[in-house]
PAZAPA-4460 file (N, C-alpha, C; in steps of 0.05 Angstrom, whole numbers, plus 32768, in hexadecimal, padded with zeros to 4 digits):
% residues 110
    n_x    n_y    n_z   ca_x   ca_y   ca_z    c_x    c_y    c_z   seq   type   mol
   8011   7FE8   8000   8000   8000   8000   8012   8019   8000     1      R     A
   8014   8025   7FEA   8025   803C   7FE7   801A   8054   7FF7     2      H     A
   802C   8062   8005   8024   807A   8013   8018   8076   802E     3      G     A
   8015   805D   8037   800A   8059   8052   801E   804B   8063     4      S     A
   801C   804E   807C   802E   8041   808F   8023   8027   8099     5      L     A
   8034   8014   809F   802A   7FFB   80AA   801F   8000   80C6     6      P     A
   800C   7FF0   80CF   7FFF   7FF4   80E9   8013   7FF3   80FF     7      H     A
   8029   7FE5   80FC   803C   7FE3   8112   804A   7FFE   8117     8      S     A
   8048   8011   8105   8056   802B   8109   8044   803F   8118     9      M     A
   802B   8039   811C   801A   804B   812B   801E   8047   8148    10      F     A
   8021   805C   8157   8025   805B   8173   800F   806A   8181    11      V     A
   8003   805E   8194   7FEE   806B   81A3   7FFA   8077   81BD    12      L     A
   7FF8   8091   81C0   8003   809E   81D8   7FEC   80A4   81EA    13      L     A
   7FEE   809B   8202   7FDA   809F   8216   7FE5   80B2   822C    14      L     A
   7FD6   80C7   8231   7FDE   80D9   8247   7FD5   80CD   8261    15      A     A
   7FE4   80D1   8276   7FDB   80C7   8290   7FC2   80D6   8298    16      P     A
   7FB0   80CA   82A6   7F98   80D8   82AE   7F9F   80EF   82C1    17      P     A
   7F90   8105   82BF   7F94   811C   82D0   7F89   8115   82EC    18      L     A
   7F99   811A   82FF   7F90   8114   831B   7F88   812E   8328    19      S     A
   7F72   812E   8335   7F69   8146   8343   7F7A   814B   835C    20      S     A
   7F8B   8138   8364   7F9C   813C   837B   7FB6   8149   8374    21      A     A
   7FBD   814B   835A   7FD7   8157   8353   7FD6   8176   8357    22      S     A
   7FEC   8181   8360   7FEE   819E   8364   7FF0   81AC   8349    23      A     A
   7FE5   81C4   8346   7FE7   81D2   832D   8005   81DA   8328    24      P     A
   800C   81DA   830F   8027   81E1   8307   802C   81FE   830D    25      F     A
   8044   8204   8318   804B   8220   831D   8068   8224   8312    26      A     A
   806B   823A   8304   8086   8240   82F9   8098   8249   8310    27      L     A
   80B1   8241   830F   80C4   824A   8324   80C9   8268   8320    28      P     A
   80CC   8276   8335   80D1   8293   8334   80EA   829A   8342    29      T     A
   80F5   82B1   833A   810D   82BB   8347   8108   82D9   834C    30      A     A
   8116   82E4   835F   8112   8301   8364   811C   8311   834C    31      P     A
   8111   8328   8346   811B   8338   832F   8137   8341   8334    32      P     A
   8145   8346   831D   8160   8350   831F   815F   836D   832A    33      A     A
   8171   8374   833B   8171   838F   8345   818E   8399   8349    34      S     A
   8191   83B3   8349   81AB   83C0   834D   81A7   83D8   835F    35      V     A
   81BC   83E1   836B   81BB   83FB   8379   81D4   840A   8374    36      D     A
   81D6   8422   837E   81EC   8434   8377   8207   8429   837F    37      A     A
   8209   8415   8391   8222   840A   8398   822C   83F4   8385    38      S     A
   821A   83EB   8373   8221   83D6   835F   8231   83E2   8348    39      D     A
   8244   83D3   833E   8254   83DD   8327   8244   83E2   830E    40      S     A
   822E   83D4   830C   821C   83D6   82F4   820C   83F0   82F4    41      M     A
   820A   83FD   830B   81F8   8415   830E   8200   842A   82F9    42      W     A
   8219   8430   82F7   8221   8445   82E5   8221   843E   82C7    43      D     A
   821E   8424   82C1   821D   841B   82A5   8201   8417   829B    44      S     A
   81ED   841E   82AB   81D1   841A   82A1   81CC   842D   828A    45      R     A
   81BB   8425   8277   81B6   8435   825F   81A6   844E   8266    46      P     A
   81A7   8461   8254   8197   8479   8257   8188   847D   823C    47      F     A
   816E   847F   823D   815E   8482   8225   8156   84A0   8224    48      V     A
   8161   84AE   8211   815B   84CB   820E   8145   84CD   81F8    49      D     A
   812D   84C8   8200   8117   84C8   81ED   8107   84E2   81EE    50      G     A
   8112   84F7   81F9   8104   8511   81F9   810B   8520   81E0    51      R     A
   810B   8511   81CA   810F   851D   81AF   8100   850C   819C    52      K     A
   80FB   8517   8185   80ED   8508   8170   80FE   8508   8156    53      T     A
   80F9   84F6   8145   8106   84F5   812B   80EF   84F1   8116    54      C     A
   80E8   8507   810A   80D2   8506   80F6   80DD   8512   80DC    55      V     A
   80DA   8503   80C7   80E4   850D   80AD   8102   8511   80AC    56      G     A
   8110   8502   80BC   812E   8505   80BD   8138   851B   80CF    57      G     A
   8126   852A   80DB   812E   8541   80ED   812B   8539   810A    58      A     A
   8140   8539   8119   813F   8534   8135   813A   854E   8144    59      V     A
   8125   854E   8154   811D   8566   8162   8118   8560   8180    60      E     A
   811F   8574   8190   8119   8571   81AD   80FB   8570   81B1    61      A     A
   80F2   855F   81C4   80D6   855C   81CA   80CF   856A   81E3    62      W     A
   80BC   857D   81E2   80B4   858B   81FA   8098   8582   8204    63      S     A
   808D   856F   81F6   8073   8565   81FE   8075   8550   8214    64      G     A
   805F   8542   8219   805F   852E   822F   8071   8517   8228    65      P     A
   807A   850A   823E   808C   84F3   823A   8085   84DE   8250    66      S     A
   8090   84C6   824B   808C   84B0   825E   80A7   84A6   8267    67      E     A
   80A8   849B   827F   80C1   848F   8288   80C6   8475   8279    68      E     A
   80E0   846F   8274   80E8   8456   8269   80F5   8447   8280    69      V     A
   80EC   842F   8285   80F7   8420   829C   8105   8407   8292    70      T     A
   8117   83FE   82A3   8127   83E6   829F   8119   83CE   82AC    71      S     A
   811E   83B6   82A2   8112   839F   82B1   8121   839A   82CB    72      P     A
   8137   83A8   82CF   8147   83A6   82E8   813B   83B9   82FD    73      V     A
   813A   83B0   8316   812E   83C0   832B   8143   83CF   833B    74      F     A
   813C   83E6   8346   814D   83F5   8358   814A   83E8   8373    75      D     A
   8160   83DE   837E   815F   83CF   8397   8156   83E0   83AE    76      A     A
   815A   83FA   83AD   8152   840C   83C3   8133   8410   83C3    77      R     A
   8127   8414   83AB   810B   841B   83AA   80F9   8403   83A3    78      T     A
   8105   83EE   8398   80F4   83D7   838F   80E5   83DC   8376    79      G     A
   80EB   83F3   8368   80DD   83FA   834F   80F1   83F7   8338    80      K     A
   80E6   83F4   8320   80F6   83F2   8308   8108   840B   8306    81      R     A
   8120   8408   82FC   8132   841E   82F8   8127   842F   82E1    82      L     A
   8126   8449   82E5   811E   845C   82CF   8138   8461   82C0    83      V     A
   8138   845B   82A6   8150   845F   8296   814C   8474   8280    84      I     A
   8137   8484   8281   8134   8499   826E   8117   84A2   826B    85      G     A
   8113   84B1   8256   80F9   84BC   824F   80F3   84B6   8232    86      Q     A
   80DA   84B5   822B   80D1   84B0   820F   80BB   84C3   8208    87      L     A
   80BE   84D1   81F2   80A9   84E4   81E9   808F   84D5   81E5    88      A     A
   807A   84E2   81EF   805F   84D7   81EB   8050   84E9   81D7    89      T     A
   8050   84E0   81BE   8044   84F0   81A9   8025   84EE   81AA    90      M     A
   8018   8503   81A4   7FFB   8503   81A0   7FF5   84FB   8184    91      G     A
   7FDB   84FB   817E   7FD2   84F1   8163   7FDE   8502   814C    92      E     A
   7FDE   851C   814E   7FE8   852D   8139   8006   8527   8133    93      V     A
   8016   8526   8148   8032   8521   8145   8038   8505   813B    94      D     A
   8029   84F1   8145   802C   84D6   813C   8025   84D2   811E    95      A     A
   800F   84DF   8115   8007   84DD   80F9   801D   84EB   80E8    96      V     A
   8027   8501   80F1   803D   850F   80E2   8055   84FC   80DF    97      R     A
   805C   84EE   80F5   8073   84DB   80F4   806E   84C4   80E1    98      A     A
   8056   84B9   80E2   804F   84A3   80D0   804F   84AC   80B3    99      V     A
   8044   84C3   80AD   8044   84CD   8092   8061   84D2   8088   100      E     A
   8072   84DD   8099   808E   84E1   8091   809C   84C6   808C   101      A     A
   8096   84B2   809C   80A1   8497   8099   8098   848B   807E   102      S     A
   807E   848E   8078   8073   8483   8060   8080   8490   8047   103      A     A
   8084   84AA   8049   8091   84B9   8033   80AE   84B0   8030   104      A     A
   80BC   84AB   8046   80D8   84A2   8044   80D9   8486   8039   105      A     A
   80C6   8475   8040   80C6   8459   8036   80C1   8458   8018   106      W     A
   80AF   8469   800F   80A8   846B   7FF2   80A3   8450   7FE6   107      D     A
   8093   8440   7FF3   808B   8425   7FE9   80A3   8414   7FE5   108      H     A
   80B8   8418   7FF5   80D0   8406   7FF4   80E3   840E   7FDE   109      G     A
   80DF   8424   7FD1   80F1   842C   7FBB   8109   843C   7FC5   110      Q     A
***
Protein backbone atom coordinates (compact mmCIF):
# COMPACT_ATOMS: atom_id res chain seq x y z
CA UNK A 1 0.00 0.00 0.00
CA UNK A 2 1.87 3.02 -1.25
CA UNK A 3 1.81 6.11 0.97
CA UNK A 4 0.49 4.43 4.08
CA UNK A 5 2.32 3.27 7.16
CA UNK A 6 2.11 -0.26 8.52
CA UNK A 7 -0.05 -0.62 11.63
CA UNK A 8 3.02 -1.43 13.70
CA UNK A 9 4.29 2.14 13.24
CA UNK A 10 1.29 3.74 14.93
CA UNK A 11 1.87 4.53 18.57
CA UNK A 12 -0.91 5.36 20.96
CA UNK A 13 0.14 7.89 23.58
CA UNK A 14 -1.92 7.97 26.72
CA UNK A 15 -1.69 10.84 29.13
CA UNK A 16 -1.87 9.95 32.79
CA UNK A 17 -5.22 10.82 34.32
CA UNK A 18 -5.39 14.18 36.02
CA UNK A 19 -5.58 13.82 39.73
CA UNK A 20 -7.55 16.29 41.76
CA UNK A 21 -5.01 15.80 44.57
CA UNK A 22 -2.06 17.16 42.57
CA UNK A 23 -0.92 20.69 43.39
CA UNK A 24 -1.24 23.32 40.66
CA UNK A 25 1.96 24.05 38.77
CA UNK A 26 3.77 27.20 39.85
CA UNK A 27 6.70 28.80 38.07
CA UNK A 28 9.78 29.31 40.19
CA UNK A 29 10.43 32.95 40.98
CA UNK A 30 13.46 34.97 41.95
CA UNK A 31 13.70 38.46 43.39
CA UNK A 32 14.13 41.19 40.76
CA UNK A 33 17.62 42.42 39.94
CA UNK A 34 18.47 45.54 41.87
CA UNK A 35 21.35 47.98 42.26
CA UNK A 36 22.13 50.94 44.47
CA UNK A 37 24.61 53.82 44.37
CA UNK A 38 27.32 51.68 46.02
CA UNK A 39 27.25 49.12 43.15
CA UNK A 40 29.82 49.46 40.36
CA UNK A 41 27.02 49.11 37.81
CA UNK A 42 25.22 52.23 39.10
CA UNK A 43 27.27 54.67 37.03
CA UNK A 44 27.06 52.56 33.86
CA UNK A 45 23.26 52.51 33.67
CA UNK A 46 21.91 53.85 30.37
CA UNK A 47 20.33 57.26 29.93
CA UNK A 48 17.50 57.72 27.44
CA UNK A 49 17.34 61.33 26.28
CA UNK A 50 13.94 61.22 24.66
CA UNK A 51 13.00 64.83 25.26
CA UNK A 52 13.53 65.46 21.57
CA UNK A 53 11.85 64.38 18.39
CA UNK A 54 13.09 63.46 14.93
CA UNK A 55 10.50 64.30 12.29
CA UNK A 56 11.39 64.64 8.64
CA UNK A 57 15.08 64.25 9.45
CA UNK A 58 15.09 67.23 11.83
CA UNK A 59 15.97 66.58 15.47
CA UNK A 60 14.26 69.12 17.70
CA UNK A 61 14.07 69.65 21.45
CA UNK A 62 10.70 68.59 22.88
CA UNK A 63 8.99 70.97 25.29
CA UNK A 64 5.73 69.04 25.50
CA UNK A 65 4.73 66.31 27.93
CA UNK A 66 7.00 63.33 28.51
CA UNK A 67 7.00 60.01 30.32
CA UNK A 68 9.65 58.34 32.41
CA UNK A 69 11.62 55.49 30.84
CA UNK A 70 12.34 52.78 33.38
CA UNK A 71 14.75 49.89 33.53
CA UNK A 72 13.72 46.35 34.44
CA UNK A 73 16.33 46.69 37.21
CA UNK A 74 15.11 47.99 40.56
CA UNK A 75 16.64 50.66 42.81
CA UNK A 76 17.57 48.74 45.95
CA UNK A 77 16.88 51.81 48.13
CA UNK A 78 13.35 52.54 46.90
CA UNK A 79 12.22 49.16 45.56
CA UNK A 80 11.06 50.90 42.37
CA UNK A 81 12.32 50.50 38.82
CA UNK A 82 15.29 52.72 37.98
CA UNK A 83 14.32 55.78 35.97
CA UNK A 84 16.79 55.94 33.10
CA UNK A 85 15.39 58.85 31.11
CA UNK A 86 12.45 60.60 29.55
CA UNK A 87 10.46 59.99 26.37
CA UNK A 88 8.47 62.59 24.44
CA UNK A 89 4.73 61.96 24.57
CA UNK A 90 3.38 63.21 21.27
CA UNK A 91 -0.23 64.15 20.82
CA UNK A 92 -2.29 63.27 17.77
CA UNK A 93 -1.20 66.23 15.63
CA UNK A 94 2.52 65.65 16.24
CA UNK A 95 2.21 61.88 15.79
CA UNK A 96 0.37 62.27 12.46
CA UNK A 97 3.05 64.73 11.30
CA UNK A 98 5.76 62.17 12.20
CA UNK A 99 3.93 59.33 10.40
CA UNK A 100 3.42 61.46 7.29
CA UNK A 101 7.12 62.43 7.25
CA UNK A 102 8.06 58.74 7.64
CA UNK A 103 5.76 57.74 4.78
CA UNK A 104 7.27 60.43 2.55
CA UNK A 105 10.80 59.31 3.42
CA UNK A 106 9.88 55.66 2.72
CA UNK A 107 8.42 56.57 -0.69
CA UNK A 108 6.96 53.07 -1.13
CA UNK A 109 10.38 51.51 -0.62
CA UNK A 110 12.04 53.42 -3.45
